[in-house]
C-alpha positions in Angstrom: -17.0 14.1 -29.2 -16.3 11.5 -26.5 -13.6 9.8 -28.6 -12.0 13.2 -29.3 -11.8 14.1 -25.6 -10.2 10.7 -24.9 -7.7 11.2 -27.6 -6.9 14.7 -26.2 -6.4 13.2 -22.7 -4.0 10.6 -24.0 -2.0 13.3 -25.8 -1.8 15.8 -22.9 -1.5 13.4 -19.9 2.2 12.8 -20.3 2.9 16.5 -20.5 0.8 17.2 -17.4 2.5 14.2 -15.7 6.0 15.5 -16.5 5.1 18.9 -15.2 4.1 17.5 -11.7 6.0 18.7 -8.7 9.1 16.8 -7.5 8.0 16.8 -3.8 4.6 16.4 -2.1 2.8 19.6 -1.2 0.5 20.4 1.7 -3.1 20.8 0.5 -4.6 24.3 1.0 -8.0 23.0 2.0 -7.7 19.2 2.0 -5.4 16.3 1.7 -1.8 16.8 0.6 -0.8 16.6 -3.1 1.6 13.8 -3.9 4.7 14.3 -6.1 5.0 13.1 -9.6 6.3 9.5 -9.9 10.0 9.5 -9.1 12.9 7.1 -9.1 15.0 7.0 -5.9 18.0 5.0 -4.8 19.3 4.0 -1.4 19.7 1.1 1.1 16.6 -0.9 1.9 16.2 -1.5 5.6 13.6 -3.8 7.1 12.4 -2.8 10.6 11.1 -5.7 12.6 9.4 -3.9 15.4 5.9 -3.6 16.8 5.2 -2.5 13.3 7.0 -4.1 10.4 8.0 -1.6 7.8 10.6 -0.8 5.2 12.9 2.3 5.2 14.8 3.6 2.2 18.0 5.3 3.4 18.6 7.7 0.5 21.9 8.2 -1.2 21.2 11.9 -0.8 18.5 14.0 0.8 15.2 14.2 -1.1 12.4 16.7 -0.2 14.3 17.4 3.0 14.4 13.8 4.1 17.4 11.5 4.6 15.1 8.4 4.7 11.5 7.7 3.6 9.1 4.9 4.2 8.4 2.5 1.4 4.8 1.3 1.1 3.9 -1.5 -1.3 0.3 -1.7 -2.3 0.6 -4.6 -4.7 -0.4 -7.3 -2.3 2.3 -9.5 -0.8 5.4 -7.6 0.2 7.7 -10.3 -1.3 9.4 -7.9 -3.9 10.7 -5.8 -1.0 11.2 -8.7 1.5 13.8 -10.5 -0.7 15.8 -7.2 -1.2 16.1 -6.2 2.4 19.6 -5.1 3.2 20.4 -4.4 -0.5 20.9 -1.1 -2.3 17.8 -0.6 -4.4 16.1 1.6 -6.9 12.4 2.3 -6.3 9.9 4.1 -8.4 6.6 5.8 -7.2 5.1 9.0 -6.0 6.0 10.6 -2.7 3.5 11.9 -0.2 3.3 13.0 3.4 2.4 10.3 5.9 -1.2 10.9 6.9 -1.5 9.0 10.2 0.4 7.4 13.1 0.3 4.1 11.2 3.4 5.4 9.3 6.8 5.5 10.9 8.4 8.4 8.9 7.1 11.8 7.7 7.3 11.0 4.0 6.5 7.7 2.2 6.8 6.5 -1.4 3.9 4.5 -2.9 6.2 2.0 -4.6 5.2 0.8 -8.1 8.4 -1.1 -8.8 11.7 -1.9 -7.0 15.0 -3.5 -8.2 18.5 -4.1 -6.8 21.4 -1.8 -7.7 24.7 -3.6 -8.0 25.4 -6.8 -6.1 22.6 -8.0 -3.8 22.4 -11.0 -1.5 18.7 -11.8 -1.9 16.9 -12.9 1.3 14.1 -15.5 1.7 10.6 -14.0 2.0 9.5 -13.4 5.6 7.7 -16.3 7.3 4.0 -16.4 6.6 1.8 -18.0 9.2 -1.4 -16.3 8.0 -3.1 -19.5 7.0 -2.4 -21.4 10.3 -5.5 -22.4 12.2 -6.0 -23.4 15.9 -6.1 -27.0 16.9 -9.8 -28.0 17.0 -9.2 -29.9 20.2 -8.1 -26.8 22.1 -10.9 -25.2 24.1 -9.1 -22.5 26.0 -5.6 -21.0 26.1 -3.5 -18.1 27.5 -1.6 -15.5 25.4 1.4 -13.8 27.1 3.0 -10.8 25.3 6.3 -9.2 26.3 6.7 -5.7 24.8 10.0 -3.7 25.1 8.7 -0.2 24.4 12.2 1.4 24.3 13.1 3.2 21.2 14.2 1.0 18.3 13.0 -2.3 16.7 11.6 -4.6 19.3 9.0 -7.1 18.1 6.4 -8.3 20.5 7.4 -11.7 21.9 4.4 -14.0 22.1 3.9 -17.2 24.1 0.7 -19.1 23.8 -0.1 -22.0 26.2 -2.9 -24.4 27.0 -2.8 -26.7 30.1 1.0 -26.0 30.4 1.7 -26.9 26.8 3.0 -24.3 24.3 0.9 -23.9 21.2 2.7 -23.2 17.9 2.7 -21.4 15.7 1.5 -18.7 18.0 0.1 -16.8 15.0 -2.7 -19.5 14.7 -3.9 -18.4 18.2 -3.2 -14.7 18.6 -2.7 -11.5 16.6 -2.5 -7.8 17.4 -3.0 -4.4 15.9 -1.3 -1.1 16.9 -3.5 1.8 16.0 -2.4 5.1 14.7 -3.1 6.4 18.2 -0.8 3.7 19.6 -3.5 1.7 21.3 -2.5 -2.0 21.2 -5.3 -4.5 20.5 -4.9 -8.3 21.2 -7.1 -10.8 19.3 -7.8 -14.5 19.6 -7.6 -17.1 16.9 -10.4 -18.1 14.6 -13.3 -19.6 16.6 -12.2 -18.0 20.0 -13.1 -14.9 21.9 -11.3 -12.9 24.6 -12.1 -14.0 28.2 -9.7 -12.3 30.7 -7.2 -9.4 30.2 -4.3 -8.8 32.4 -0.8 -7.3 32.5 1.3 -4.3 33.6 -1.2 -2.0 35.4 0.3 1.2 33.8 -0.6 -0.2 30.4 -4.3 -0.2 31.5 -5.2 -3.8 30.4 -9.0 -3.9 29.6 -11.7 -5.1 27.2 -12.7 -3.1 24.1 -16.3 -4.1 24.6 -18.1 -6.2 27.2 -16.6 -9.6 27.8 -18.4 -12.1 25.6 -19.2 -9.6 22.9 -18.1 -11.2 19.5 -16.2 -8.0 18.6 -14.3 -7.8 21.9 -10.6 -7.4 22.0 -7.9 -7.0 24.7 -6.7 -3.4 24.8 -3.5 -1.9 26.2 -2.0 1.6 26.4 1.8 1.2 25.9 2.2 5.0 25.4 0.6 5.7 28.8 2.8 3.0 30.4 5.9 4.5 28.9 4.9 8.0 30.2 4.6 6.5 33.6 8.2 5.1 33.3 7.2 1.5 32.5 8.6 0.3 29.2 9.2 -3.4 29.8 5.6 -4.5 29.6 4.2 -7.9 30.4 0.7 -8.1 28.9 -1.8 -10.9 28.2 -5.2 -12.3 27.8 -7.0 -15.6 27.7 -9.2 -17.0 24.9 -12.1 -19.4 25.0 -13.8 -21.2 22.2 -17.1 -19.7 21.0 -17.9 -22.1 18.2 
């Protein structure tokens, strides 16, 4: 009986799949219902802002959208990184963006992507994820400049210790922008946040008590922007804890 049911599922699944809706739907009593897997074409645009994300500017409007966000769940984003700026064909289901972590209203869960026509392939984006702090460093300062005007403005980091700049900065600092637009600043491996400072309107503070292993520097760029401050100077210091 079990083998018969499996055989039946294999037979009917393509028909059910083909009958799926072309656009995502709002769930009546729960999460939204994604579309069937679709193939879309457009220009791939990489946004290098506080969040790094990929936009597909469609050849023609789809599901009421001129652009959709592309989300790659296959690990490294290299397949999209090398095609940034090109016209591409992407394949995957569409769905409504569920949180503020997304930049557009609709995204495609990309299964595959390929260039359309001529394409000047780009090198993959720099990867400093494996960089580690110098073991001789005991304390350092992280300065972050954040332009919170509309558009793509990456956070500019400068990390120093005893007047010397430490590179790559990614070995010593990282950040996370939540779906609610709270900005967290973190120290490098083996360090913890000591002091937090910056533009007062951004409410620089600690997530937990200073010295707590899970502590992070926290900032409120949305609140600062509402108060008319969009050029933000933020920072924190880090001390070695092991």
